ROBAVEX-174515 format. One record per residue (C-alpha): residue in three letters; z, y, x. Coordinates in Angstrom, 3 decimals, decimal comma. Last residue first. Layout:
<rs>
 code       pz       py       px
  Ala        Z        Y        X
...
</rs>
This chain:
<rs>
 code       pz       py       px
  Unk   30,518   26,230   -6,021
  Unk   29,009   23,110   -7,557
  Unk   27,064   25,168  -10,076
  Unk   26,482   23,563  -13,477
  Unk   29,669   24,905  -15,019
  Unk   28,228   27,451  -17,433
  Unk   25,519   24,966  -18,373
  Unk   28,025   22,753  -20,172
  Unk   25,970   19,706  -21,144
  Unk   27,905   17,641  -23,694
  Unk   25,304   17,903  -26,444
  Unk   22,062   19,364  -25,212
  Unk   21,523   23,035  -26,180
  Unk   18,540   23,259  -28,501
  Unk   14,939   24,250  -27,808
  Unk   15,564   23,674  -24,124
  Unk   15,187   26,683  -21,844
  Unk   12,454   26,329  -19,267
  Unk   13,111   24,922  -15,841
  Unk   15,098   25,305  -12,646
  Unk   17,033   22,880  -10,446
  Unk   18,646   24,457   -7,386
  Unk   19,386   22,836   -4,036
  Unk   21,488   24,161   -1,187
  Unk   21,919   23,884    2,564
  Unk   21,137   27,559    3,126
  Unk   21,106   29,857    0,075
  Unk   18,333   29,744   -2,544
  Unk   16,900   33,122   -3,494
  Unk   15,094   32,786   -6,797
  Unk   12,165   35,095   -7,411
  Unk   10,615   35,827  -10,800
  Unk   12,264   39,208  -11,178
  Unk   15,723   38,115  -10,076
  Unk   17,394   34,701   -9,816
  Unk   20,317   34,653   -7,388
  Unk   21,937   31,427   -6,166
  Unk   25,533   30,208   -6,060
  Unk   25,645   26,766   -4,468
  Unk   24,767   23,278   -5,738
  Unk   22,737   24,807   -8,566
  Unk   21,862   23,400  -11,959
  Unk   19,688   24,374  -14,909
  Unk   18,715   27,771  -13,513
  Unk   16,306   29,504  -15,835
  Unk   12,553   29,501  -16,275
  Unk   10,997   31,957  -18,709
  Unk    8,393   33,223  -16,280
  Unk    7,823   30,662  -13,510
  Unk   10,004   30,891  -10,411
  Unk    8,771   31,771   -6,932
  Unk   11,156   30,605   -4,219
  Unk   13,034   32,810   -1,734
  Unk   14,752   31,127    1,216
  Unk   18,249   31,984    2,452
  Unk   18,875   31,130    6,133
  Unk   19,953   28,021    8,096
  Unk   17,212   25,812    6,680
  Unk   17,735   22,871    4,325
  Unk   16,584   24,753    1,238
  Unk   15,568   22,615   -1,735
  Unk   14,116   23,848   -5,028
  Unk   13,801   21,181   -7,726
  Unk   11,374   22,311  -10,421
  Unk   11,236   21,248  -14,075
  Unk    8,090   21,747  -16,164
  Unk    6,567   18,513  -14,857
  Unk    8,744   17,278  -12,040
  Unk    7,791   19,778   -9,328
  Unk    9,524   19,346   -5,971
  Unk    9,765   22,498   -3,834
  Unk   10,375   22,442   -0,116
  Unk   12,489   23,928    2,653
  Unk   12,909   22,562    6,173
  Unk   15,663   22,395    8,747
  Unk   16,514   18,697    9,080
  Unk   13,080   17,670   10,335
  Unk   12,955   20,424   13,017
  Unk   11,274   23,690   12,019
  Unk    7,711   24,499   10,993
  Unk    8,019   22,966    7,544
  Unk    9,004   25,953    5,421
  Unk    7,879   26,240    1,808
  Unk    6,394   22,771    1,568
  Unk    5,066   21,948   -1,878
  Unk    5,729   18,669   -3,673
  Unk    4,065   17,489   -6,872
  Unk    5,131   15,119   -9,650
  Unk    3,268   14,999  -12,976
  Unk    0,538   12,744  -11,599
  Unk    3,125   10,040  -10,928
  Unk    3,618    9,542  -14,678
  Unk    6,968    7,789  -15,202
  Unk    8,705   10,851  -16,730
  Unk   12,428   10,417  -16,080
  Unk   13,111   13,908  -14,739
  Unk   10,620   15,468  -17,176
  Unk   12,684   14,137  -20,090
  Unk   15,398   16,720  -19,392
  Unk   18,577   15,719  -21,235
  Unk   18,821   12,271  -19,675
  Unk   18,332   13,405  -16,080
  Unk   20,601   16,369  -16,801
  Unk   23,430   13,999  -17,722
  Unk   22,904   12,084  -14,478
  Unk   22,913   15,361  -12,582
  Unk   26,020   16,585  -14,354
  Unk   27,983   13,421  -13,576
  Unk   26,829   13,520   -9,948
  Unk   27,929   17,144   -9,647
  Unk   31,386   16,341  -11,031
  Unk   31,795   13,608   -8,433
  Unk   30,792   16,083   -5,722
  Unk   33,416   18,568   -6,906
  Unk   36,076   15,856   -7,022
  Unk   35,289   14,748   -3,466
  Unk   35,256   18,361   -2,255
  Unk   38,880   18,797   -3,303
  Unk   40,658   15,648   -4,546
  Unk   40,165   13,508   -7,644
  Unk   37,803   11,017   -5,959
  Unk   40,345   10,721   -3,132
  Unk   42,635    8,394   -5,072
  Unk   40,018    5,659   -5,398
  Unk   40,015    4,844   -1,699
  Unk   37,192    2,330   -1,497
  Unk   37,678   -0,751    0,643
  Unk   35,689   -0,933    3,882
  Unk   38,671   -0,291    6,135
  Unk   40,276   -3,517    4,879
  Unk   37,219   -5,606    5,775
  Unk   37,154   -4,264    9,321
  Unk   40,944   -4,716    9,507
  Unk   40,474   -8,435    8,807
  Unk   38,794   -8,702   12,253
  Unk   35,857  -11,120   12,013
  Unk   33,262   -8,345   11,812
  Unk   34,595   -6,793   15,052
  Unk   33,898   -3,080   14,698
  Unk   31,483   -1,512   17,203
  Unk   33,196    1,385   18,991
  Unk   34,607   -0,768   21,831
  Unk   31,093   -2,033   22,572
  Unk   30,018    1,497   23,549
  Unk   26,697    1,929   21,789
  Unk   23,510    2,318   23,821
  Unk   21,077    0,422   21,639
  Unk   21,586   -2,780   23,627
  Unk   25,322   -2,455   22,895
  Unk   24,384   -2,446   19,236
  Unk   23,048   -5,993   19,252
  Unk   25,662   -7,170   21,746
  Unk   28,494   -6,194   19,390
  Unk   26,971   -8,030   16,437
  Unk   26,168  -11,109   18,496
  Unk   29,672  -11,205   19,969
  Unk   31,290  -11,124   16,546
  Unk   28,974  -13,678   14,972
  Unk   29,092  -16,026   17,979
  Unk   32,886  -15,908   18,094
  Unk   33,274  -16,636   14,406
  Unk   30,712  -19,427   14,608
  Unk   32,541  -21,085   17,492
  Unk   35,989  -20,602   15,930
  Unk   34,947  -22,099   12,544
  Unk   36,812  -20,232    9,788
  Unk   33,990  -17,668    9,353
  Unk   35,554  -14,549    7,876
  Unk   32,813  -11,927    7,881
  Unk   32,564   -8,138    7,816
  Unk   29,810   -5,554    8,394
  Unk   31,189   -2,124    7,635
  Unk   31,404    0,160    4,663
  Unk   33,088    3,335    5,847
  Unk   35,776    5,118    3,801
  Unk   35,300    8,850    3,296
  Unk   33,780    8,397   -0,155
  Unk   31,366   11,207   -1,040
  Unk   32,421   11,263   -4,697
  Unk   29,333    9,684   -6,211
  Unk   28,682    7,681   -3,051
  Unk   31,787    5,617   -3,740
  Unk   29,778    2,491   -4,599
  Unk   26,121    2,837   -3,645
  Unk   23,975    4,872   -6,021
  Unk   20,573    3,825   -7,369
  Unk   17,914    6,050   -8,882
  Unk   14,874    4,623  -10,706
  Unk   11,969    6,476   -9,127
  Unk   10,686   10,007   -9,742
  Unk   13,603   11,602   -7,869
  Unk   15,984   13,980   -9,672
  Unk   19,080   11,877   -9,029
  Unk   18,649   11,179   -5,326
  Unk   17,393   14,635   -4,354
  Unk   20,223   16,340   -6,237
  Unk   22,831   14,031   -4,722
  Unk   21,467   14,609   -1,216
  Unk   21,707   18,376   -1,805
  Unk   25,385   17,909   -2,670
  Unk   25,896   15,869    0,482
  Unk   24,336   18,753    2,406
  Unk   26,890   21,187    0,969
  Unk   29,755   18,779    1,658
  Unk   28,705   18,763    5,331
  Unk   26,892   15,732    6,700
  Unk   27,742   13,206    9,423
  Unk   30,549   11,060    8,014
  Unk   29,413   11,902    4,489
  Unk   26,183    9,975    4,993
  Unk   28,194    6,774    5,240
  Unk   29,268    5,127    8,487
  Unk   29,161    1,362    8,896
  Unk   30,080    1,772   12,571
  Unk   26,965    0,155   14,043
  Unk   24,738    0,941   11,074
  Unk   23,845   -2,180    9,116
  Unk   26,567   -1,494    6,574
  Unk   25,281    1,917    5,561
  Unk   21,524    1,449    5,104
  Unk   22,039   -2,182    4,133
  Unk   24,735   -1,645    1,458
  Unk   22,873    1,286   -0,081
  Unk   22,503    5,032    0,487
  Unk   20,076    7,778   -0,583
  Unk   18,457    5,493   -3,097
  Unk   15,151    4,861   -4,841
  Unk   14,192    1,899   -7,009
  Unk   10,405    1,966   -7,391
  Unk    9,129    0,710  -10,754
  Unk   10,337    3,993  -12,263
  Unk    7,166    5,677  -10,951
  Unk    4,951    3,917  -13,467
  Unk    1,926    2,311  -11,736
  Unk   -1,275    4,118  -12,789
  Unk   -1,482    5,961   -9,461
  Unk   -2,162    2,663   -7,672
  Unk    0,421    2,134   -4,918
  Unk   -1,136    2,348   -1,474
  Unk   -0,924   -0,566    0,974
  Unk    1,438   -1,218    3,853
  Unk    1,445   -1,163    7,634
  Unk   -0,859   -0,314   10,512
  Unk    0,521   -1,650   13,788
  Unk    3,251   -1,113   16,408
  Unk    6,037   -2,078   14,010
  Unk    8,243    0,925   14,792
  Unk    5,207    3,150   15,345
  Unk    3,885    2,339   11,871
  Unk    0,211    3,270   11,603
  Unk   -0,957    4,094    8,084
  Unk   -2,034    1,516    5,503
  Unk    0,351    2,738    2,827
  Unk    3,214    3,680    5,137
  Unk    4,830    6,596    3,315
  Unk    5,129    4,597    0,092
  Unk    6,001    6,102   -3,303
  Unk    2,987    8,369   -3,842
  Unk    4,345   11,762   -4,902
  Unk    7,918   11,598   -3,622
  Unk    7,133    9,386   -0,638
  Unk    4,245   11,649    0,403
  Unk    6,003   14,968   -0,112
  Unk    9,084   13,967    1,866
  Unk    6,979   12,609    4,746
  Unk    4,476   15,488    5,009
  Unk    6,290   17,313    7,832
  Unk    6,451   14,075    9,887
  Unk   10,036   13,173   10,806
  Unk    9,516    9,968    8,835
  Unk    7,653    8,286   11,684
  Unk   10,773    8,331   13,862
  Unk   13,163    6,812   11,304
  Unk   12,128    3,283   12,304
  Unk   14,035    3,593   15,566
  Unk   15,654    6,973   16,226
  Unk   14,736   10,069   14,245
  Unk   18,033   11,337   12,787
  Unk   17,514   14,873   11,451
  Unk   20,330   14,260    8,977
  Unk   19,060   15,548    5,631
  Unk   15,300   15,370    6,090
  Unk   15,606   12,180    8,135
  Unk   17,602   10,472    5,396
  Unk   15,169   11,714    2,740
  Unk   12,152   10,208    4,504
  Unk   13,972    6,959    5,268
  Unk   15,232    6,498    1,719
  Unk   11,806    7,015    0,168
  Unk   10,319    4,565    2,658
  Unk   13,031    2,004    1,861
  Unk   11,784    1,766   -1,709
  Unk   13,332   -1,152   -3,612
  Unk   11,105   -3,038   -5,994
  Unk   10,496   -3,111   -9,740
  Unk    9,793   -5,313  -12,762
  Unk    8,021   -8,198  -11,059
  Unk    4,567   -9,098  -12,372
  Unk    3,269  -10,971   -9,334
  Unk    0,069   -8,965   -9,061
  Unk   -3,576   -9,898   -9,565
  Unk   -4,240   -7,384  -12,329
  Unk   -3,357   -9,804  -15,141
  Unk   -0,233  -10,672  -13,146
  Unk    0,865   -7,086  -13,623
  Unk    1,454   -5,074  -10,421
  Unk    5,029   -4,958   -9,173
  Unk    4,888   -7,395   -6,266
  Unk    1,252   -6,655   -5,480
  Unk    2,362   -3,087   -4,676
  Unk    2,772   -4,089   -1,013
  Unk    5,009   -1,949    1,171
  Unk    5,880   -5,180    3,014
  Unk    9,569   -4,408    3,597
  Unk   10,641   -6,099    0,379
  Unk   13,689   -6,082   -1,865
  Unk   12,524   -7,179   -5,272
  Unk   13,836   -6,239   -8,702
  Unk   13,461   -8,709  -11,590
  Unk   14,456   -7,333  -14,995
  Unk   15,269   -9,007  -18,309
  Unk   14,722   -7,055  -21,521
  Unk   16,282   -8,542  -24,678
  Unk   14,921  -10,735  -27,450
  Unk   16,453  -13,961  -26,145
  Unk   13,246  -15,996  -26,441
  Unk   11,036  -13,112  -25,361
  Unk   13,226  -12,500  -22,320
  Unk   13,237  -16,227  -21,520
  Unk    9,434  -16,248  -21,483
  Unk    9,353  -13,120  -19,330
  Unk   11,749  -14,772  -16,885
  Unk    9,528  -17,848  -16,607
  Unk    6,489  -15,700  -15,831
  Unk    8,378  -13,572  -13,318
  Unk    9,688  -16,672  -11,528
  Unk    6,205  -18,133  -11,265
  Unk    4,875  -14,840   -9,938
  Unk    7,695  -14,764   -7,396
  Unk    7,123  -18,402   -6,379
  Unk    3,492  -17,557   -5,611
  Unk    0,885  -19,376   -7,698
  Unk   -1,862  -20,897   -5,565
  Unk    0,724  -22,232   -3,082
  Unk    0,998  -20,591    0,323
  Unk    4,577  -19,368   -0,043
  Unk    6,574  -17,681    2,671
  Unk    9,647  -16,221    0,992
  Unk   10,832  -13,996    3,862
  Unk    9,054  -10,962    2,379
  Unk   11,302  -11,514   -0,641
  Unk   14,204   -9,928    1,210
  Unk   16,847  -10,334   -1,523
  Unk   15,780  -10,622   -5,158
  Unk   17,781   -8,248   -7,385
  Unk   18,227  -10,044  -10,676
  Unk   18,411   -8,663  -14,186
  Unk   20,271   -8,560  -17,473
  Unk   22,916  -11,235  -16,820
  Unk   23,989  -13,220  -19,893
  Unk   25,902  -15,759  -17,738
  Unk   24,245  -18,881  -19,153
  Unk   20,800  -17,344  -19,746
  Unk   20,069  -14,733  -17,068
  Unk   22,243  -16,244  -14,370
  Unk   21,052  -19,787  -15,148
  Unk   17,414  -18,672  -15,325
  Unk   17,575  -17,558  -11,691
  Unk   19,181  -20,828  -10,624
  Unk   16,646  -22,887  -12,514
  Unk   13,774  -21,045  -10,821
  Unk   15,270  -21,545   -7,356
  Unk   15,996  -25,267   -7,788
  Unk   12,558  -25,606   -9,404
  Unk   10,978  -24,340   -6,190
  Unk   13,095  -26,839   -4,281
  Unk   11,927  -29,644   -6,594
  Unk    8,275  -28,642   -6,118
  Unk    8,514  -28,852   -2,277
  Unk    6,155  -26,471   -0,467
  Unk    8,690  -23,672   -0,985
  Unk   10,877  -25,164    1,743
  Unk   13,455  -22,452    2,427
  Unk   12,997  -21,127    5,931
  Unk   15,661  -21,864    8,511
  Unk   18,053  -19,023    9,298
  Unk   18,652  -15,295    8,895
  Unk   15,853  -13,732   10,970
  Unk   13,299  -16,214    9,565
  Unk   12,825  -19,851   10,501
  Unk   10,258  -22,604   10,800
  Unk   10,829  -25,774   12,857
  Unk   11,650  -27,976    9,895
  Unk   11,187  -26,333    6,529
  Unk   14,372  -26,436    4,484
  Unk   15,360  -28,011    1,143
  Unk   14,005  -31,376    2,274
  Unk   16,557  -33,528    0,424
  Unk   20,169  -34,590    0,011
  Unk   21,436  -34,286    3,594
  Unk   19,487  -31,016    3,906
  Unk   21,657  -29,670    1,033
  Unk   24,891  -29,865    2,988
  Unk   25,121  -26,133    3,678
  Unk   28,783  -25,460    4,397
  Unk   28,434  -22,986    7,256
  Unk   25,439  -21,001    8,518
  Unk   24,378  -19,458    5,200
  Unk   21,228  -20,514    3,358
  Unk   17,878  -18,737    3,464
  Unk   15,216  -16,876    1,438
  Unk   16,554  -17,322   -2,094
  Unk   19,366  -14,773   -2,053
  Unk   20,483  -13,311   -5,391
  Unk   21,777   -9,826   -6,252
  Unk   22,937   -9,784   -9,883
  Unk   22,012   -6,951  -12,234
  Unk   24,348   -6,258  -15,153
  Unk   23,571   -3,859  -18,009
  Unk   26,260   -1,463  -19,168
  Unk   26,771   -0,509  -22,807
  Unk   30,558   -0,692  -22,649
  Unk   30,801   -4,021  -24,496
  Unk   27,988   -5,229  -22,249
  Unk   30,133   -4,647  -19,185
  Unk   33,072   -6,485  -20,745
  Unk   30,932   -9,544  -21,529
  Unk   29,486   -9,475  -18,014
  Unk   32,999   -9,352  -16,531
  Unk   34,429  -12,098  -18,702
  Unk   31,484  -14,331  -17,775
  Unk   32,134  -13,696  -14,093
  Unk   35,812  -14,483  -14,599
  Unk   34,753  -17,853  -15,989
  Unk   32,470  -18,436  -12,994
  Unk   35,070  -17,996  -10,255
  Unk   37,656  -15,254   -9,841
  Unk   36,293  -13,222   -6,937
  Unk   38,112  -15,436   -4,444
  Unk   36,414  -18,441   -6,073
  Unk   32,888  -17,391   -5,160
  Unk   30,649  -18,075   -8,157
  Unk   28,701  -21,348   -7,834
  Unk   24,993  -21,897   -8,517
  Unk   23,738  -20,746   -5,118
  Unk   25,940  -23,037   -3,039
  Unk   25,346  -21,986    0,569
  Unk   25,977  -18,235    0,473
  Unk   25,866  -16,271    3,720
  Unk   24,410  -13,163    2,030
  Unk   27,664  -12,491    0,198
  Unk   28,911   -9,495    2,188
  Unk   31,714  -11,763    3,350
  Unk   35,400  -12,326    2,794
  Unk   37,357  -15,522    2,120
  Unk   35,632  -18,150    4,225
  Unk   32,556  -20,282    3,537
  Unk   30,201  -18,970    0,895
  Unk   29,908  -19,483   -2,872
  Unk   27,460  -17,259   -4,741
  Unk   28,608  -13,735   -5,609
  Unk   25,742  -11,783   -4,067
  Unk   26,049   -7,968   -4,159
  Unk   26,525   -6,616   -7,654
  Unk   24,218   -4,231   -9,483
  Unk   25,771   -2,366  -12,424
  Unk   23,193   -0,845  -14,766
  Unk   23,304    2,225  -17,049
  Unk   25,395    4,678  -15,019
  Unk   26,323    8,046  -16,553
  Unk   29,491    8,823  -14,595
  Unk   31,681    8,252  -17,650
  Unk   30,187    4,780  -18,028
  Unk   30,783    4,057  -14,344
  Unk   34,431    5,164  -14,537
  Unk   34,827    3,082  -17,697
  Unk   33,837    0,023  -15,673
  Unk   36,817    0,343  -13,340
  Unk   39,208   -2,057  -15,119
  Unk   36,451   -4,661  -15,360
  Unk   36,280   -4,631  -11,554
  Unk   39,873   -5,848  -11,414
  Unk   38,819   -8,896  -13,449
  Unk   35,888   -9,511  -11,113
  Unk   38,150   -9,500   -8,088
  Unk   38,621   -7,459   -4,910
  Unk   42,258   -6,614   -5,601
  Unk   42,086   -3,202   -3,915
  Unk   38,886   -2,456   -5,868
  Unk   35,247   -2,074   -4,785
  Unk   35,793   -3,999   -1,547
  Unk   35,545   -7,639   -2,661
  Unk   33,229   -6,964   -5,590
  Unk   30,524   -5,254   -3,559
  Unk   28,776   -2,503   -5,506
  Unk   25,387   -1,065   -6,406
  Unk   25,193    1,438   -9,280
  Unk   21,831    1,685  -11,043
  Unk   20,510    4,546  -13,215
  Unk   18,121    3,885  -16,088
  Unk   15,053    5,629  -17,494
  Unk   12,971    2,473  -17,154
  Unk   15,299   -0,432  -16,368
  Unk   15,440   -1,327  -20,036
  Unk   18,869   -2,166  -21,338
  Unk   19,914   -5,222  -23,333
  Unk   20,085   -5,936  -27,045
  Unk   23,813   -6,694  -27,127
  Unk   24,884   -7,468  -30,699
  Unk   26,006  -10,993  -29,808
  Unk   28,090   -9,555  -26,972
  Unk   31,480  -11,100  -27,865
  Unk   31,072  -14,310  -25,872
  Unk   33,612  -17,113  -26,352
  Unk   33,137  -19,134  -23,162
  Unk   32,773  -22,915  -23,511
  Unk   28,976  -22,761  -23,155
  Unk   29,171  -22,314  -19,384
  Unk   30,909  -25,715  -19,011
  Unk   32,252  -26,132  -15,496
  Unk   32,881  -29,305  -13,529
  Unk   34,693  -28,790  -10,248
  Unk   33,060  -29,474   -6,890
  Unk   34,522  -31,312   -3,915
  Unk   35,388  -29,432   -0,706
  Unk   33,280  -27,968    2,116
  Unk   32,237  -24,952    0,019
  Unk   35,765  -23,889   -0,865
  Unk   38,822  -25,299   -2,583
  Unk   37,970  -24,256   -6,146
  Unk   34,205  -24,747   -5,697
  Unk   32,724  -24,051   -9,132
  Unk   29,235  -23,974  -10,626
  Unk   27,937  -26,865   -8,507
  Unk   24,181  -27,289   -8,408
  Unk   24,061  -28,876   -4,921
  Unk   27,114  -30,933   -6,010
  Unk   29,633  -30,853   -3,196
  Unk   29,646  -33,671   -0,614
  Unk   32,285  -36,379   -0,367
  Unk   32,468  -38,049    3,034
  Unk   32,675  -41,848    3,236
  Unk   29,110  -42,732    4,157
  Unk   27,177  -45,752    2,942
  Unk   24,245  -43,777    1,531
  Unk   25,384  -40,448    0,148
  Unk   28,713  -39,807   -1,537
  Unk   28,590  -37,136   -4,226
  Unk   31,423  -34,975   -5,486
  Unk   33,907  -34,636   -8,295
  Unk   36,861  -32,655   -9,598
  Unk   37,132  -32,333  -13,382
  Unk   37,680  -28,692  -14,415
  Unk   35,708  -28,810  -17,674
  Unk   35,307  -32,451  -18,668
  Unk   32,684  -34,619  -17,011
  Unk   30,386  -36,950  -18,949
  Unk   28,866  -39,921  -17,153
  Unk   25,679  -41,840  -17,819
  Unk   24,331  -41,879  -14,269
  Unk   21,340  -40,281  -12,587
  Unk   19,491  -40,031   -9,250
  Unk   16,342  -37,936   -8,844
  Unk   14,073  -38,294   -5,778
  Unk   10,712  -38,217   -7,521
  Unk   11,199  -39,105  -11,149
  Unk   11,207  -42,874  -11,646
  Unk   14,957  -42,750  -11,628
  Unk   17,343  -43,749   -8,869
  Unk   20,527  -45,078  -10,403
  Unk   23,873  -43,516   -9,599
  Unk   26,810  -45,724   -8,659
  Unk   30,175  -44,711  -10,008
  Unk   33,517  -43,992   -8,355
  Unk   36,855  -43,470  -10,056
  Unk   40,204  -41,779   -9,565
  Unk   39,952  -41,087   -5,832
  Unk   42,882  -39,045   -4,541
  Unk   42,130  -35,426   -3,711
  Unk   45,513  -34,068   -4,729
  Unk   44,274  -32,812   -8,102
  Unk   42,509  -36,097   -8,822
  Unk   39,012  -37,057   -7,729
  Unk   35,908  -38,542   -9,300
  Unk   33,341  -39,897   -6,841
  Unk   29,644  -39,924   -7,679
  Unk   27,641  -42,471   -5,736
  Unk   24,171  -42,231   -4,194
  Unk   22,225  -44,864   -2,228
  Unk   19,092  -44,735   -0,076
  Unk   19,293  -40,965    0,181
  Unk   16,467  -38,706    1,358
  Unk   15,133  -38,086   -2,162
  Unk   18,483  -36,649   -3,301
  Unk   18,056  -34,624   -6,498
  Unk   21,282  -35,001   -8,441
  Unk   22,236  -36,157  -11,920
  Unk   25,195  -36,464  -14,249
  Unk   24,714  -37,345  -17,907
</rs>
């Protein structure tokens, strides 16, 4: 059976094509009694090329639910049978997000080859680091060869340059064999600017309504809602994915009684019960609204977790002192304490960037792991004019403090690829639109955007220049060199410490408290203490040593620089962080406390 939803068509044919594009056969589809569905009794073999012809036209359009686009998004589709893969993960019982550590990466720049198969060869690095979940930027088919992935137009297809859907299955199978969960970033709020033929089939978009990335997806249409739900379930079921990161859900404008996110959460929970493994849904949202992660029984949507930009902004300002744009509010002396203890900084407070009150408080009963916290991610690096990482502006000592803050935070920590060794390579905005007009508009728009902010246009990389993409590849050799190797070692020890000390993964917000030791200086020159139960994180970002009181019996568990503990006082040197706490009853396996200092 082959079928397609095309309520706008008066006639639909499926055309079968040979390797050279020659027509082999053409069949008429019959419109069913279901609203807008066309069907024909036709079985396609794996790899068969096909496409749909609408009305009396001559052009072949890809299947809106195509799994493979061997020649790109403007070309015919190729049949793909997900069940043909020989999975070896029958014993895989999944990984809970609670207590986990996420690693975000972009397939095209993570390895020199930029493929899923090459990525498999680097999974042992993530296991050795202490990662539990790999989160991949979108892999759905887009026009061109290189892209962040947010310009996808065929949501069911895996980009061919990455290896296609069979390579994706190989990757997930390999990740599970190493104990790693897989989270896939998906985009349901817009379609890319090139290769989107769905409006020819049906009302996938709302006319006259748009968001910053394009026309709004038409959530008023039941078939479009089902298109989203089916896509999400496809990743989780057919590709054995363990979770989805939902891009910019604030752009999913839905006025129906049951929000699309609540519907998606309900269907995901049902699949989780059926497959007997945890399945996670993680939202990106700038609403600061806990409704997303509250249980449906309490009026929420029931998603697993959401990203926390407020936590990032407060820590970024504390480390860098940068206060332009939306960072301005986070220079407040209480910013670090508020995001650490309560999750959101703007929880109904005035946002100067937005010019209005923003956000709602998170109930104290919500487990802290439901916020994904990060010092860096693809947005916070790539959407800077030069795509510069923290390491471009911070000393190695400050990068070490950033690592401690990131991996002792109450939320679920997430690292961005290369962050663990302080990668020197930038991660810039890159595209490869083949259409000259679109390529020009993208490049000029990017440059003009930052030129308005005072940037010299010559310093803003051209996203269409292949060199921009090349610069954004990780340099794996440097992770074994000098300060990079020392920072990598620190990240390993921090992730090990997070497992060995249950206080660092305790989800009870009431067990976290922050005390300012020095807050009278500029944002990047303060000292504070973060209590995580019996464990304390002592942070000194001033230019002089700062003495912290230490409880009787506490010892240094980790220090980024040499520090002196004497008579209940611990003197922390400038630009340093120390983790202290009581001795464990037994020495944790694999935790060499004699090497816990970075220096």
